N, CA, C and O atoms as CSV, one atom per row, in Angstrom:
chain,resi,resn,atom,element,x,y,z
A,1,UNK,N,N,1.520,48.489,26.926
A,1,UNK,CA,C,1.180,48.564,25.796
A,1,UNK,C,C,0.730,49.956,26.149
A,1,UNK,O,O,0.227,50.008,27.272
A,2,UNK,N,N,0.785,51.376,25.337
A,2,UNK,CA,C,0.079,52.402,25.611
A,2,UNK,C,C,-0.402,52.725,24.313
A,2,UNK,O,O,0.132,52.674,23.205
A,3,UNK,N,N,-1.945,53.193,24.839
A,3,UNK,CA,C,-2.849,53.577,23.386
A,3,UNK,C,C,-2.518,55.060,23.278
A,3,UNK,O,O,-2.429,55.714,24.317
A,4,UNK,N,N,-2.323,55.659,22.040
A,4,UNK,CA,C,-2.565,56.945,21.780
A,4,UNK,C,C,-4.056,57.616,20.609
A,4,UNK,O,O,-4.108,57.237,19.439
A,5,UNK,N,N,-4.715,58.225,20.970
A,5,UNK,CA,C,-5.979,58.211,20.447
A,5,UNK,C,C,-6.129,59.395,20.021
A,5,UNK,O,O,-6.208,60.288,20.864
A,6,UNK,N,N,-6.214,59.743,18.545
A,6,UNK,CA,C,-6.305,61.221,18.649
A,6,UNK,C,C,-7.678,61.376,17.559
A,6,UNK,O,O,-8.243,60.445,16.986
A,7,UNK,N,N,-8.002,62.795,17.475
A,7,UNK,CA,C,-9.787,62.830,16.912
A,7,UNK,C,C,-9.693,64.581,15.705
A,7,UNK,O,O,-10.268,65.622,16.026
A,8,UNK,N,N,-8.996,64.445,14.638
A,8,UNK,CA,C,-8.797,65.442,13.954
A,8,UNK,C,C,-10.352,66.293,13.197
A,8,UNK,O,O,-10.950,65.773,12.255
A,9,UNK,N,N,-10.636,67.162,13.606
A,9,UNK,CA,C,-11.332,68.062,12.711
A,9,UNK,C,C,-10.943,69.252,11.619
A,9,UNK,O,O,-10.841,70.424,11.983
A,10,UNK,N,N,-10.715,68.791,10.103
A,10,UNK,CA,C,-10.136,69.152,9.665
A,10,UNK,C,C,-11.030,70.593,8.978
A,10,UNK,O,O,-12.239,70.596,8.749
A,11,UNK,N,N,-10.108,71.723,8.746
A,11,UNK,CA,C,-10.373,73.074,8.093
A,11,UNK,C,C,-11.669,73.105,7.239
A,11,UNK,O,O,-11.850,72.141,6.494
A,12,UNK,N,N,-12.480,73.980,7.256
A,12,UNK,CA,C,-13.237,74.402,6.228
A,12,UNK,C,C,-12.608,74.392,5.397
A,12,UNK,O,O,-12.482,73.357,4.744
A,13,UNK,N,N,-12.017,75.415,5.103
A,13,UNK,CA,C,-10.761,75.196,3.686
A,13,UNK,C,C,-10.613,74.697,2.654
A,13,UNK,O,O,-10.623,75.010,1.463
A,14,UNK,N,N,-10.291,72.827,4.009
A,14,UNK,CA,C,-9.889,72.080,3.230
A,14,UNK,C,C,-11.351,72.080,1.612
A,14,UNK,O,O,-12.539,72.402,1.627
A,15,UNK,N,N,-10.940,71.845,1.092
A,15,UNK,CA,C,-11.867,71.908,-0.246
A,15,UNK,C,C,-12.309,70.124,-0.177
A,15,UNK,O,O,-13.509,69.910,-0.008
A,16,UNK,N,N,-11.337,68.827,-0.308
A,16,UNK,CA,C,-11.635,67.591,-0.869
A,16,UNK,C,C,-11.219,66.810,0.608
A,16,UNK,O,O,-10.307,66.004,0.793
A,17,UNK,N,N,-12.291,67.382,1.658
A,17,UNK,CA,C,-11.694,66.448,2.762
A,17,UNK,C,C,-11.627,64.786,2.876
A,17,UNK,O,O,-11.086,64.031,3.684
A,18,UNK,N,N,-12.410,64.584,1.715
A,18,UNK,CA,C,-11.921,62.607,1.709
A,18,UNK,C,C,-10.599,62.486,1.031
A,18,UNK,O,O,-9.845,61.556,1.319
A,19,UNK,N,N,-10.161,63.740,-0.205
A,19,UNK,CA,C,-8.555,62.977,-0.370
A,19,UNK,C,C,-7.445,63.164,0.662
A,19,UNK,O,O,-6.432,62.544,0.989
A,20,UNK,N,N,-8.225,64.565,1.126
A,20,UNK,CA,C,-7.072,65.246,2.626
A,20,UNK,C,C,-6.859,63.777,3.556
A,20,UNK,O,O,-5.727,63.341,3.770
A,21,UNK,N,N,-7.918,63.192,3.993
A,21,UNK,CA,C,-8.099,62.204,4.751
A,21,UNK,C,C,-7.577,61.103,4.420
A,21,UNK,O,O,-6.906,60.360,5.136
A,22,UNK,N,N,-7.782,61.007,3.659
A,22,UNK,CA,C,-6.506,59.377,3.124
A,22,UNK,C,C,-5.213,59.428,2.569
A,22,UNK,O,O,-4.606,58.392,2.298
A,23,UNK,N,N,-4.656,60.759,2.343
A,23,UNK,CA,C,-3.416,61.014,2.684
A,23,UNK,C,C,-2.816,61.002,3.735
A,23,UNK,O,O,-1.692,60.567,3.982
A,24,UNK,N,N,-3.384,61.369,4.230
A,24,UNK,CA,C,-3.076,61.440,6.093
A,24,UNK,C,C,-2.879,59.872,6.601
A,24,UNK,O,O,-2.034,59.304,7.293
A,25,UNK,N,N,-4.001,59.489,5.959
A,25,UNK,CA,C,-4.195,58.037,6.130
A,25,UNK,C,C,-2.910,57.140,6.067
A,25,UNK,O,O,-2.267,56.529,6.921
A,26,UNK,N,N,-2.814,57.281,4.928
A,26,UNK,CA,C,-1.437,56.495,3.874
A,26,UNK,C,C,-0.505,56.491,4.740
A,26,UNK,O,O,0.195,55.550,5.116
A,27,UNK,N,N,-0.507,57.956,5.165
A,27,UNK,CA,C,1.073,58.705,5.488
A,27,UNK,C,C,1.166,57.993,6.413
A,27,UNK,O,O,1.947,57.068,6.193
A,28,UNK,N,N,0.660,57.982,7.520
A,28,UNK,CA,C,0.880,57.800,8.932
A,28,UNK,C,C,0.207,55.832,9.175
A,28,UNK,O,O,0.714,55.039,9.968
A,29,UNK,N,N,-0.483,55.654,8.636
A,29,UNK,CA,C,-0.223,53.823,8.658
A,29,UNK,C,C,1.024,53.604,8.233
A,29,UNK,O,O,1.755,52.825,8.844
A,30,UNK,N,N,1.433,54.270,7.120
A,30,UNK,CA,C,2.921,53.771,6.704
A,30,UNK,C,C,4.386,54.200,7.458
A,30,UNK,O,O,5.457,54.599,7.001
A,31,UNK,N,N,3.923,53.932,8.786
A,31,UNK,CA,C,5.048,54.210,9.812
A,31,UNK,C,C,5.304,53.187,10.766
A,31,UNK,O,O,6.125,53.220,11.683
A,32,UNK,N,N,4.564,52.327,10.476
A,32,UNK,CA,C,4.701,50.975,11.516
A,32,UNK,C,C,5.650,50.065,10.770
A,32,UNK,O,O,5.599,49.521,9.667
A,33,UNK,N,N,6.511,50.088,11.728
A,33,UNK,CA,C,7.132,48.453,10.817
A,33,UNK,C,C,8.852,50.111,10.697
A,33,UNK,O,O,9.984,49.637,10.799
A,34,UNK,N,N,8.779,51.493,10.535
A,34,UNK,CA,C,9.342,52.197,10.338
A,34,UNK,C,C,10.139,53.119,11.740
A,34,UNK,O,O,11.157,53.787,11.917
A,35,UNK,N,N,8.849,52.613,12.598
A,35,UNK,CA,C,9.894,53.710,13.947
A,35,UNK,C,C,9.807,52.695,15.235
A,35,UNK,O,O,8.815,51.991,15.430
A,36,UNK,N,N,10.361,52.697,15.648
A,36,UNK,CA,C,10.463,51.694,16.934
A,36,UNK,C,C,9.497,51.885,17.903
A,36,UNK,O,O,8.900,52.919,18.198
A,37,UNK,N,N,9.383,50.426,18.507
A,37,UNK,CA,C,7.814,50.640,19.665
A,37,UNK,C,C,6.477,51.221,19.062
A,37,UNK,O,O,5.421,51.420,19.663
A,38,UNK,N,N,6.784,51.459,17.656
A,38,UNK,CA,C,4.905,51.816,17.187
A,38,UNK,C,C,4.536,50.175,16.792
A,38,UNK,O,O,5.430,49.574,16.197
A,39,UNK,N,N,3.661,49.659,16.998
A,39,UNK,CA,C,3.111,48.313,16.734
A,39,UNK,C,C,2.304,48.306,15.898
A,39,UNK,O,O,2.383,47.479,14.990
A,40,UNK,N,N,0.895,49.578,15.973
A,40,UNK,CA,C,-0.231,49.288,15.364
A,40,UNK,C,C,-0.724,50.512,15.022
A,40,UNK,O,O,-0.216,51.378,15.734
A,41,UNK,N,N,-1.423,50.902,14.309
A,41,UNK,CA,C,-1.270,52.691,13.667
A,41,UNK,C,C,-2.995,52.233,12.587
A,41,UNK,O,O,-3.100,51.364,11.722
A,42,UNK,N,N,-4.087,53.204,13.100
A,42,UNK,CA,C,-5.182,52.910,12.268
A,42,UNK,C,C,-6.127,53.852,12.562
A,42,UNK,O,O,-6.721,54.212,13.578
A,43,UNK,N,N,-6.105,54.256,11.027
A,43,UNK,CA,C,-6.808,55.730,10.534
A,43,UNK,C,C,-7.721,55.621,9.878
A,43,UNK,O,O,-7.679,55.369,8.673
A,44,UNK,N,N,-9.279,55.881,10.908
A,44,UNK,CA,C,-10.244,56.040,10.480
A,44,UNK,C,C,-10.986,57.510,9.715
A,44,UNK,O,O,-11.192,58.355,10.586
A,45,UNK,N,N,-11.293,57.844,8.720
A,45,UNK,CA,C,-11.932,57.989,8.151
A,45,UNK,C,C,-13.525,58.535,7.786
A,45,UNK,O,O,-14.087,59.586,7.476
A,46,UNK,N,N,-13.888,56.967,8.062
A,46,UNK,CA,C,-15.701,56.705,7.655
A,46,UNK,C,C,-16.177,56.669,8.640
A,46,UNK,O,O,-15.885,55.728,9.378
A,47,UNK,N,N,-17.074,57.631,9.065
A,47,UNK,CA,C,-17.997,57.734,10.422
A,47,UNK,C,C,-19.354,58.022,10.310
A,47,UNK,O,O,-19.882,58.438,9.279
A,48,UNK,N,N,-19.942,57.796,11.397
A,48,UNK,CA,C,-21.535,58.107,11.409
A,48,UNK,C,C,-21.728,59.920,10.868
A,48,UNK,O,O,-20.828,60.715,11.136
A,49,UNK,N,N,-22.842,60.317,10.200
A,49,UNK,CA,C,-22.667,61.508,10.230
A,49,UNK,C,C,-23.379,62.632,11.026
A,49,UNK,O,O,-23.793,63.684,10.539
A,50,UNK,N,N,-23.489,62.106,12.816
A,50,UNK,CA,C,-23.302,62.434,13.787
A,50,UNK,C,C,-22.208,63.116,14.222
A,50,UNK,O,O,-22.136,64.194,14.812
A,51,UNK,N,N,-21.104,62.126,13.749
A,51,UNK,CA,C,-19.892,62.612,14.467
A,51,UNK,C,C,-19.018,63.966,14.727
A,51,UNK,O,O,-19.414,64.669,13.797
A,52,UNK,N,N,-18.416,64.457,15.178
A,52,UNK,CA,C,-18.306,65.626,15.116
A,52,UNK,C,C,-16.645,65.726,14.660
A,52,UNK,O,O,-16.136,66.810,14.376
A,53,UNK,N,N,-16.014,64.653,14.639
A,53,UNK,CA,C,-14.664,65.185,14.076
A,53,UNK,C,C,-14.110,64.417,12.918
A,53,UNK,O,O,-13.714,63.348,13.383
A,54,UNK,N,N,-13.828,64.470,11.238
A,54,UNK,CA,C,-12.756,64.005,10.350
A,54,UNK,C,C,-12.062,62.740,10.266
A,54,UNK,O,O,-12.171,62.115,9.210
A,55,UNK,N,N,-11.561,62.394,10.939
A,55,UNK,CA,C,-10.535,61.338,10.920
A,55,UNK,C,C,-10.151,61.261,12.221
A,55,UNK,O,O,-10.123,62.360,12.775
A,56,UNK,N,N,-9.609,59.608,13.421
A,56,UNK,CA,C,-9.693,59.082,14.314
A,56,UNK,C,C,-8.331,58.395,14.050
A,56,UNK,O,O,-8.177,57.544,13.174
A,57,UNK,N,N,-7.333,58.845,14.900
A,57,UNK,CA,C,-6.321,57.953,14.586
A,57,UNK,C,C,-6.560,56.594,15.861
A,57,UNK,O,O,-7.354,56.749,16.788
A,58,UNK,N,N,-5.844,55.485,15.713
A,58,UNK,CA,C,-5.574,54.662,16.683
A,58,UNK,C,C,-4.548,54.095,16.505
A,58,UNK,O,O,-4.289,53.374,15.541
A,59,UNK,N,N,-3.724,54.398,17.570
A,59,UNK,CA,C,-2.161,53.746,17.980
A,59,UNK,C,C,-2.182,53.274,19.048
A,59,UNK,O,O,-2.961,53.546,19.961
A,60,UNK,N,N,-0.533,51.818,19.030
A,60,UNK,CA,C,-0.668,51.367,20.166
A,60,UNK,C,C,1.008,51.139,20.308
A,60,UNK,O,O,1.527,50.545,19.363
A,61,UNK,N,N,1.759,51.503,21.251
A,61,UNK,CA,C,2.806,51.884,21.207
A,61,UNK,C,C,3.012,50.797,22.182
A,61,UNK,O,O,1.986,50.233,22.561
A,62,UNK,N,N,4.565,50.241,22.843
A,62,UNK,CA,C,5.364,49.042,23.127
A,62,UNK,C,C,4.859,49.752,24.604
A,62,UNK,O,O,4.179,49.113,25.407
A,63,UNK,N,N,5.313,51.240,24.856
A,63,UNK,CA,C,5.571,52.049,26.020
A,63,UNK,C,C,5.342,53.306,25.797
A,63,UNK,O,O,5.458,53.821,24.685
A,64,UNK,N,N,4.931,54.026,27.037
A,64,UNK,CA,C,4.875,55.558,26.766
A,64,UNK,C,C,6.639,56.388,26.640
A,64,UNK,O,O,6.683,57.583,26.345
A,65,UNK,N,N,7.739,55.729,26.852
A,65,UNK,CA,C,8.750,55.751,25.599
A,65,UNK,C,C,8.807,55.751,24.581
A,65,UNK,O,O,9.503,56.566,23.976
A,66,UNK,N,N,7.929,54.621,23.858
A,66,UNK,CA,C,8.260,54.638,23.040
A,66,UNK,C,C,7.210,56.032,22.059
A,66,UNK,O,O,7.505,56.745,21.100
A,67,UNK,N,N,5.978,55.902,22.881
A,67,UNK,CA,C,5.141,57.331,22.379
A,67,UNK,C,C,5.855,58.342,22.356
A,67,UNK,O,O,5.728,59.046,21.355
A,68,UNK,N,N,6.738,58.735,23.299
A,68,UNK,CA,C,7.376,60.079,23.231
A,68,UNK,C,C,8.482,59.997,22.063
A,68,UNK,O,O,8.829,61.015,21.463
A,69,UNK,N,N,8.989,58.788,21.788
A,69,UNK,CA,C,10.406,58.640,20.994
A,69,UNK,C,C,9.252,58.711,19.365
A,69,UNK,O,O,9.907,58.966,18.355
A,70,UNK,N,N,8.108,58.562,19.187
A,70,UNK,CA,C,7.848,58.293,17.732
A,70,UNK,C,C,7.013,60.195,17.906
A,70,UNK,O,O,6.766,60.781,16.852
A,71,UNK,N,N,6.734,60.808,19.082
A,71,UNK,CA,C,6.926,62.013,18.474
A,71,UNK,C,C,7.425,62.715,18.243
A,71,UNK,O,O,6.702,63.610,17.806
A,72,UNK,N,N,8.669,63.027,18.249
A,72,UNK,CA,C,9.975,63.982,18.066
A,72,UNK,C,C,10.578,62.813,17.122
A,72,UNK,O,O,11.799,62.691,17.020
A,73,UNK,N,N,9.403,61.687,16.216
A,73,UNK,CA,C,10.677,61.184,15.216
A,73,UNK,C,C,10.319,62.158,14.580
A,73,UNK,O,O,9.386,62.959,14.638
A,74,UNK,N,N,11.810,61.867,13.508
A,74,UNK,CA,C,11.530,63.050,12.289
A,74,UNK,C,C,10.459,62.003,11.241
A,74,UNK,O,O,9.387,62.463,10.846
A,75,UNK,N,N,10.809,60.876,10.947
A,75,UNK,CA,C,9.389,60.721,10.292
A,75,UNK,C,C,8.108,60.973,9.954
A,75,UNK,O,O,7.548,61.118,8.867
A,76,UNK,N,N,7.528,61.015,11.733
A,76,UNK,CA,C,6.234,61.411,12.123
A,76,UNK,C,C,6.194,62.774,12.271
A,76,UNK,O,O,5.123,63.379,12.323
A,77,UNK,N,N,7.707,63.537,12.373
A,77,UNK,CA,C,7.667,65.342,12.523
A,77,UNK,C,C,6.974,65.659,10.594
A,77,UNK,O,O,6.130,66.530,10.381
A,78,UNK,N,N,7.394,65.015,9.772
A,78,UNK,CA,C,7.463,65.141,8.485
A,78,UNK,C,C,6.026,65.576,7.779
A,78,UNK,O,O,5.570,66.499,7.104
A,79,UNK,N,N,5.606,64.325,8.366
A,79,UNK,CA,C,3.862,64.217,8.101
A,79,UNK,C,C,3.368,65.024,9.370
A,79,UNK,O,O,2.861,66.025,8.865
A,80,UNK,N,N,3.312,65.071,9.970
A,80,UNK,CA,C,2.501,66.048,10.979
A,80,UNK,C,C,2.683,67.450,10.658
A,80,UNK,O,O,1.829,68.334,10.726
A,81,UNK,N,N,3.920,67.553,10.293
A,81,UNK,CA,C,3.821,69.137,9.789
A,81,UNK,C,C,3.826,69.491,8.209
A,81,UNK,O,O,4.083,70.592,7.723
A,82,UNK,N,N,3.438,68.144,7.425
A,82,UNK,CA,C,3.756,68.211,6.010
A,82,UNK,C,C,1.909,68.131,5.272
A,82,UNK,O,O,1.388,68.647,4.284
A,83,UNK,N,N,1.409,67.218,6.362
A,83,UNK,CA,C,0.331,66.763,6.232
A,83,UNK,C,C,-1.122,67.104,7.098
A,83,UNK,O,O,-2.250,67.108,6.606
A,84,UNK,N,N,-0.763,67.386,8.522
A,84,UNK,CA,C,-2.018,66.990,9.463
A,84,UNK,C,C,-2.056,68.260,9.611
A,84,UNK,O,O,-3.012,68.873,9.136
A,85,UNK,N,N,-0.684,69.172,10.535
A,85,UNK,CA,C,-1.485,70.354,10.717
A,85,UNK,C,C,-1.746,71.763,10.353
A,85,UNK,O,O,-2.108,72.787,10.933
A,86,UNK,N,N,-1.372,71.352,8.991
A,86,UNK,CA,C,-1.324,72.666,7.572
A,86,UNK,C,C,-3.153,72.129,7.736
A,86,UNK,O,O,-3.658,73.049,8.379
A,87,UNK,N,N,-4.066,71.265,7.484
A,87,UNK,CA,C,-5.259,71.130,7.201
A,87,UNK,C,C,-5.866,70.956,8.541
A,87,UNK,O,O,-6.998,71.440,8.532
A,88,UNK,N,N,-5.555,70.461,9.666
A,88,UNK,CA,C,-6.401,70.509,10.525
A,88,UNK,C,C,-6.959,71.842,11.534
A,88,UNK,O,O,-6.152,72.769,11.600
A,89,UNK,N,N,-8.071,71.995,12.208
A,89,UNK,CA,C,-8.501,72.823,12.821
A,89,UNK,C,C,-8.683,72.688,14.212
A,89,UNK,O,O,-8.902,73.628,14.976
A,90,UNK,N,N,-8.592,71.525,14.520
A,90,UNK,CA,C,-8.848,71.055,16.210
A,90,UNK,C,C,-8.752,69.667,16.496
A,90,UNK,O,O,-9.396,68.856,15.831
A,91,UNK,N,N,-8.172,69.398,17.217
A,91,UNK,CA,C,-6.779,68.293,17.862
A,91,UNK,C,C,-7.522,67.987,18.803
A,91,UNK,O,O,-7.575,69.035,19.447
A,92,UNK,N,N,-8.276,67.079,19.438
A,92,UNK,CA,C,-8.210,66.044,20.841
A,92,UNK,C,C,-7.543,64.695,21.052
A,92,UNK,O,O,-7.933,63.655,20.520
A,93,UNK,N,N,-6.775,64.773,21.659
A,93,UNK,CA,C,-6.132,62.966,22.253
A,93,UNK,C,C,-6.420,62.912,23.661
A,93,UNK,O,O,-6.761,63.699,24.544
A,94,UNK,N,N,-6.133,61.580,23.532
A,94,UNK,CA,C,-5.822,60.486,24.503
A,94,UNK,C,C,-5.228,59.788,24.742
A,94,UNK,O,O,-5.596,58.705,24.288
A,95,UNK,N,N,-4.252,59.753,25.357
A,95,UNK,CA,C,-3.590,58.421,25.519
A,95,UNK,C,C,-3.698,57.806,26.974
A,95,UNK,O,O,-4.066,58.554,27.880
A,96,UNK,N,N,-3.343,56.249,27.293
A,96,UNK,CA,C,-3.338,55.612,28.259
A,96,UNK,C,C,-2.998,54.474,28.468
A,96,UNK,O,O,-3.045,54.009,27.329
A,97,UNK,N,N,-2.459,53.102,29.576
A,97,UNK,CA,C,-1.904,52.792,29.680
A,97,UNK,C,C,-2.860,51.592,29.491
A,97,UNK,O,O,-3.914,51.726,30.112
A,98,UNK,N,N,-2.745,50.504,28.813
A,98,UNK,CA,C,-3.632,48.757,28.348
A,98,UNK,C,C,-3.052,48.019,29.185
A,98,UNK,O,O,-1.930,48.489,29.373
A,99,UNK,N,N,-3.305,46.614,30.124
A,99,UNK,CA,C,-3.559,45.838,30.270
A,99,UNK,C,C,-2.672,44.658,29.531
A,99,UNK,O,O,-2.970,43.473,29.687
């Protein structure tokens, strides 16, 4: 199994950050069952005030190959280009294999 974690910081000019985060959450969590090898997708939007990110993605894939296929899958690309990238200022990612 492979974990794919991302933390996003929304752009300052996003007027309704809660609504934007909710839209991203619903879109990405909706990919489970639609992309082979994606087994779990959890988007967290409620954080402690000291957090420096606005949204965290915690996803699980069957393999590194499944993660690679997800990253170029048309359903993922549509959400990334339409909902995430236009609203995000900073993106940090961390991928690792679990046992």
